[in-house]
N, C-alpha and C positions, 0 to 999 in steps of 0.2 A: 540543470534547472533547479531553482531553489524553491522547495515546497513551502517555505515560510512566507513566500511572496504570492499571496492569493491572486492579485491582479495579473501577474505574469502568467500564472497557471491558466487562469481563465482566458486570457488573450491567446495563448499558444495552443490550448487544447479544447477550447469551447466548442469547436465544430465537430469534435470527436465524441460528443456525449452519447452514451448508450450503445455504441457499436460493439459487437462481440470481440473478445480478445483475439481469437484466432484470425479474424479478418484484418486485424490491425498489425499482425506480426509480419509486416513487409519491411524487414530491417536489413539494411546493407551490412556487409561484414567489414569490421575494422578492428585493428589491434593496437593497443589493448582495448578490450571491450568496455564500454561504459553503460550505465543504466539508461534505458530508453523509455521516456514517458509516453504512454500510449493514449490514454483517454481519461476524461474527468466527468463525473456525474454532475447533474444539476445540484446546486446547493439546497440544503434543508435547514430552514430557520427553526431553531429549538424553541418551543413555546416557553414563555416566561414562567409558567407553573413548574417547570423542571429546573429552573435556575438554582433553587436552594441546594440541590444535590450535585451541582457542577463545582468541583473542587478547583476553582480558578487560582492558579499560583500567585496572582497579583491582588485580586479582590476576594477576600476570604469571607465576606458576609453579604447578606442580601441587600442591606442598606447601600453599601458601596456599589454593588452591581446596578441597582436601580438608579443611582445618581450618575454613574460614569459610563455604564455599558449600554450601547445602543442595541446590540443583538449578539447572540451566539449562533453559529451555524456550522453544519458539517457537510462533508462531501466525500466521495470515494475516488481515489486516484489509482489508476492501473499502470504498473511499471514492469518492464521486461529487463532482466539483467542476467549475467553469467559470470563465472570466475574463469580466469585464464587457464587454470588447471583442468577445466571441463572440456576445453577445445581439443579435438583430435583431427589428425590428417589421415586420409585413406588414399592409397594410390589408385590410379585408373585400373579398371578391371571389371570382373563379373560381380553380380549381386552377392552379398554375403550377410550372414547374421552374426552379430557379435554382442558382447556384454560390455557396457560402458559404466564408468563410475561418475556420479553426479554429486557435486557439492552445493549445498544451499546455505547461504548466509544472509541474514536480514539486510536488505539494502539500507534500512534506517540505521542499523548499527554501523554500516560502512561509512555513512555520511555524518552520523552523530548530530543530526539536525534538531532532534527533539527527544528528550528522555522521558516524557510523560505519555503513558499509554492510557487506554480507556479505563482500565482497572484502577489506575491512579486518579483519573479525572473524575470518575463518578464515585460518590461516597457510598461504597458498597456495604459498609458496616452500619449504615443509618438504621435507626429503630423508630417505632411508633409511626406517625404520619409520614415521615420522610422515607420510611422503608417502602411504602406504596408509591411514592414519587420516584424513587430509584428504580423500582420495577417498571413503572410507566416509561421512563426514559430509555431503559435498556430494551424494552419491547419496541419502542419507536425506532431505535437504531437498527434493531434486527429486521423490522418490517421495511424500513427505507433502504437499507444498505446490505441486508443479508449478513449482518455482523453478529456473531455469537459471543455474548459477554460471559466472562467467567471471573470469579473472585480469586481464582488461583493465579500464582505468579506465572507469567509467560516464560517458556524456555527459549532463551535467545542464543543458545550454543549452535555452532555449526552442525549441520546435518548432512550426512553422506549416505547415499544408497546406490545400488546397482540397478541397471535396467537393460533388458534385451532389446536391441534395435536391428532393423534390416537396412543394410547399406545398399542403395540402388546401383545397378550397373551403370557405368559411365566410361567414356573414352578419355576423360580428364581426371586429374587428381581432385579430391573433394575434401572439404573441411566440414566437420560436424560440430555444430554449436548447440548445446542443450540450453535453451533459454528458460529461466525460471520466471514465472508470471506471478506477480504479487498484487494484492489488493491492499491499499493503504487507506484507512479511515482517518481523515484529518478534521480537526475541529478548530475553529477560529473565534476570536473575540473581536467584535467591531466596537471600538471605543467611540464615544460621542464626539470627541474632538481630535483624537490621536491616531486614527486609522485602524488598520486590521492587523492582528497579531495571531500567529499560530500558537495554540495552547495544548494541542494533543496530536499525536500521530501514532497509529497502531496498525501493524502490518500482519497480514495473513498470506502465506505462500500458497497460491491456488493450485498450481500444476507446473510440470516441466514439459516443454514442447521442443522436439528436436528439429533443427533446420539445417539443410545442407547447402553449401556454397561450392561452386566449381572454381578451380584456379586456372 
């Protein structure tokens, strides 16, 4: 699924609005694993009073925005994904406890769909009156989407950690897939005549959830 296509996202995931991630994790096993789009929040129209601090890569001043932009809006997309190296097979047998290694890599970095994060989108270094506008917009995003804004550069390197898990008893061989659950904040521009374009995508890895599949 292409997150730059808002209409496709809305059509495919619109009925999944607001459902908890763990309830949505009914994912069949396939190899190689691909990102699975789980749910999409309702869109939030960004009030025009915040437009001056939106660092739109195409329209860099308020006059152009007022003339050409119909609206800016944001939403949160939830995605589950894993790396092939995370997948492990366990033979049939009794319950056991073991330590697994989990690798987390940004799904946005894998797809390279958008290089602009929220830190780049919002003019965080604004001063004077605009500083208050910046604070207002970041507060709105935090309230609407639970997004924590930081002016520091986001670390996009691969992260690897270990976790102790219990393998349930089974008379069949099992596959363990640690799914990484990500929350992606997406911001779009709706042009007055040229449609909707993605201008920002910012990812936070929420948690890792282990799912077992029998062979």
